[in-house]
C-alpha positions in Angstrom: -52.5 -25.4 -13.5 -50.2 -26.8 -10.9 -50.9 -27.2 -7.2 -48.2 -26.7 -4.6 -50.1 -28.4 -1.9 -52.6 -31.3 -1.8 -56.0 -30.0 -2.8 -59.3 -30.7 -4.5 -59.9 -29.0 -7.7 -63.4 -28.6 -9.2 -64.2 -27.5 -12.7 -67.5 -26.7 -14.5 -68.1 -26.4 -18.1 -69.5 -23.0 -19.2 -72.8 -24.8 -20.1 -73.1 -26.3 -16.6 -72.2 -22.9 -15.0 -75.0 -21.2 -16.9 -77.4 -23.9 -15.8 -76.5 -23.3 -12.2 -77.0 -19.6 -12.7 -80.5 -20.2 -14.1 -81.6 -22.8 -11.6 -80.2 -21.1 -8.5 -80.3 -17.2 -8.7 -78.5 -16.9 -5.3 -75.6 -18.8 -6.8 -75.5 -16.4 -9.7 -75.2 -13.5 -7.3 -72.5 -15.1 -5.1 -70.5 -16.2 -8.2 -70.6 -12.7 -9.6 -69.5 -11.2 -6.3 -66.5 -13.6 -6.2 -65.6 -12.6 -9.7 -65.7 -8.9 -8.8 -63.4 -9.5 -5.9 -61.1 -11.5 -8.2 -60.9 -8.6 -10.6 -60.3 -6.1 -7.7 -57.4 -8.2 -6.4 -56.0 -8.6 -9.9 -56.1 -4.8 -10.4 -54.3 -4.2 -7.1 -51.6 -6.7 -8.0 -51.1 -5.1 -11.5 -50.7 -1.7 -9.9 -48.3 -3.1 -7.3 -46.1 -4.7 -10.0 -46.0 -1.5 -12.1 -45.6 1.2 -9.4 -43.5 0.0 -6.5 -40.0 -1.1 -5.6 -39.0 -4.6 -4.6 -38.9 -3.9 -0.8 -42.4 -2.4 -0.9 -43.7 -5.3 -3.0 -42.4 -7.9 -0.5 -43.7 -5.8 2.5 -47.1 -5.7 0.7 -47.0 -9.5 0.3 -46.2 -10.0 4.0 -49.0 -7.7 5.0 -51.7 -9.2 2.8 -50.5 -12.8 2.3 -48.5 -13.6 5.5 -50.3 -17.0 5.7 -48.5 -18.0 2.5 -45.0 -16.8 3.2 -43.8 -20.1 4.6 -46.0 -22.3 2.4 -45.2 -21.1 -1.1 -41.8 -21.5 -2.6 -39.9 -18.3 -3.1 -39.7 -18.7 -6.9 -43.5 -18.4 -7.0 -43.6 -15.5 -4.6 -41.0 -13.6 -6.7 -43.1 -14.3 -9.8 -46.2 -13.1 -8.1 -44.5 -9.9 -7.1 -42.9 -9.4 -10.6 -39.3 -9.5 -9.3 -36.5 -11.9 -9.8 -35.8 -14.7 -7.4 -32.4 -13.0 -6.7 -33.9 -9.7 -5.9 -36.4 -11.3 -3.5 -33.5 -13.1 -1.8 -31.7 -9.7 -1.4 -34.8 -8.1 0.0 -35.4 -10.9 2.5 -31.7 -10.7 3.6 -32.0 -7.0 4.1 -35.1 -7.4 6.2 -33.6 -10.2 8.2 -30.5 -8.1 9.0 -32.5 -5.2 10.4 -33.2 -5.0 14.1 -35.9 -7.3 15.2 -36.1 -8.6 11.6 -38.2 -5.7 10.4 -37.3 -3.2 7.8 -38.4 0.4 8.2 -41.1 0.6 5.5 -42.4 4.0 6.9 -39.7 5.8 4.8 -41.0 4.4 1.6 -43.0 7.1 0.0 -45.3 7.1 -3.0 -42.6 9.0 -4.9 -40.1 6.2 -4.2 -42.5 3.5 -5.3 -43.6 5.1 -8.6 
């Protein structure tokens, strides 16, 4: 695992995690809810990668992860979206060259993204 910003990273062994679950039932519930959210997000990302075009993928990223757009290097964004760095660069250029810097995503239909 590699961090792209300064951060604190905490880790627990499986044994210690089980002890926390047993000792603090509320922690067990909270941790399981977080895990469920993680799996929902992973499923959405998997569907996004399989069923959409590059423009839609980047638009989705900007809608849901705008706070990361200027913090994460483009090579990681392209990897997250399942497109090449070069394709991401072309999409960003296309968006930048449209009026007001916004592409018309309303014309992207489900048929085009499948």
